[in-house]
N, C-alpha and C positions, 0 to 999 in steps of 0.2 A: 147423666152424661156418659157417653160411650167413649171407648178408646180404640183408636185404629193404629195400625203399624204401616208406615210408608217407607219403602226403601229409598235412600237418597245416594246419589253418586258423591264422590269426595268434594267436588266443587260446591254442590248445594249444601253439604254438611258444614263446610268452612264458612259459607255465607250465613248459615243459620247460627253458627257459634259467634260469628262477628256481630250479628244483629243483637244477640243477647249481651255480648260484652260491651257493645256501644250504647246499651241502655234502651233499645227500642222496646224491649219487653223483659220481664223478669226471668223467663226460661224459654226453652225451645218450644214447649207446647203453646205458650202465649204468643210467640212469634208466628207459629203456624195458624193459630186462630185468627190473628190479625190479618195475615196474608189471605186466608180464605174469605174473611169478611170483606176485604178490599176487592178481591176478585169477584165476589158476589155483587158488590156495588158497581163495579166497572161493567159487568155483564148487564145489569139492569139499565144503566145509562146507555149502553150500546143498543139494547132493545128499543128503547125510547127513540134514539136517534134514527134507527132503521125504520121504525114506524112512521116517523115524520117524513121520510122519503117516499113512502107509499102513496100512490095516487088516491085521491078521495073520490068516491063515487057518490054522486048525488043525482036525484031526479027520478023520473018515472022508470020503474023496473023494466018495463017492456022496451023502452028506448035504450036502456043500458045494455040489455041482452043483445040487441041488434048490433051494438058497437063491438061487443065481445066476439060475436060470431063471424 
C-alpha cells in the first residue's frame, strides 16, 4: 500500500474531521479511501449511463459508412 499527501483547504479538513468524529470511518485515511471508492463507483456508473445514450450501429458496414459520409 502506498501513501500520498494531499493538500486540503480548511473547509475540506473540517469536513474530514467531522466525518471521522461522526463515525463514518475510524480515521482520516479511511474516510479518504471510502471517498475515493465512492468516486470510482460513481464514475463507473456515469460511463455506463453515457454508453447507453450512444447510438447503436447495426447492419451492413457499407450502408453504415454511406450514412456517416
